[in-house]
C-alpha positions in Angstrom: 63.8 98.7 89.9 62.4 95.9 91.9 61.6 92.2 91.1 58.2 90.8 92.0 60.5 88.6 94.4 62.6 91.3 95.7 65.7 90.1 95.1 67.5 92.8 94.0 67.6 95.3 96.8 69.0 92.2 98.9 72.0 91.6 95.7 72.6 95.4 96.4 73.0 95.2 99.9 74.8 92.1 99.5 77.1 93.5 97.7 77.6 97.0 99.4 78.7 94.7 102.3 81.2 92.6 100.1 82.4 95.9 99.2 82.7 96.9 103.1 85.1 94.0 103.4 87.0 93.9 100.6 88.1 97.8 101.5 88.1 96.8 105.0 90.7 93.9 103.7 92.3 96.0 101.5 93.0 98.5 104.3 94.2 95.7 106.8 96.9 94.7 103.8 97.7 98.3 102.8 98.9 98.8 106.3 100.7 95.8 106.4 102.5 96.5 103.2 104.0 100.4 104.3 104.9 98.7 107.7 107.6 96.0 105.8 108.5 99.2 103.6 109.5 100.4 106.8 110.9 97.8 107.8 113.2 97.5 105.1 113.8 100.6 105.5 115.1 99.9 109.2 116.9 96.8 108.1 119.0 98.9 104.9 119.8 101.9 107.0 121.4 99.3 109.6 123.4 97.9 106.9 124.2 101.5 105.6 125.8 101.9 109.6 127.4 98.8 109.7 130.4 100.3 107.5 131.0 102.9 109.8 131.9 101.1 113.4 134.3 98.4 113.9 132.4 96.8 116.9 128.7 96.0 115.5 126.1 95.2 118.0 123.0 93.4 117.9 120.3 93.7 120.4 118.8 90.2 121.3 115.6 90.5 123.3 116.6 93.4 125.9 120.3 92.8 125.5 123.0 94.9 123.4 125.8 92.0 122.4 129.1 92.2 120.3 128.9 90.4 117.7 131.1 90.0 114.2 130.6 92.0 111.8 129.9 89.2 109.4 127.3 87.4 111.4 125.8 90.7 111.5 125.6 91.5 108.0 124.5 88.2 107.5 121.5 88.5 109.8 120.7 91.8 108.2 120.5 90.3 104.6 118.5 87.4 105.7 116.0 89.6 107.9 116.1 92.1 104.9 115.5 88.8 102.1 112.4 87.5 103.9 111.0 90.7 104.3 111.4 91.5 100.9 109.2 88.3 100.2 106.8 89.1 102.0 106.2 92.4 100.8 106.3 90.9 97.2 103.8 88.8 98.6 101.6 91.4 100.6 101.9 93.5 97.3 100.2 90.8 95.1 97.5 90.5 97.8 96.9 94.3 97.9 96.7 94.6 94.3 94.4 91.5 93.3 92.1 93.3 96.4 91.7 96.8 94.6 91.2 94.3 91.5 88.2 92.8 93.1 87.0 96.1 94.6 86.7 98.1 91.4 85.1 95.1 89.7 82.6 95.1 92.5 82.3 98.8 92.7 81.8 99.1 88.7 79.1 95.8 89.2 76.6 98.3 91.6 77.2 101.4 89.5 76.4 99.0 86.6 73.6 97.4 88.6 72.5 101.9 89.6 72.4 102.3 86.3 69.8 99.7 84.9 
């Protein structure tokens, strides 16, 4: 039902626009989370394979360089910790966006039923 000043349809359209923006943001955050999870799996795999070699190498730019195993292990662990911390922040953002999106959708449906 439209108010005499016509504000309700504008509010609905604004809500739809906000929902669309949140969905787009959520999609980007979800893609970032998946990318971080893949990166963590790769780091875990690298750490496991370090045990299988006596002469580990590390890719630096376009060069493959021999490095002591303990240096590479330290590097992999440091990168894994960084990735894990970033993943935790991204998951928090994703959860927050999902909550906001659910609230907006619920608000939209409630307004629709009024």
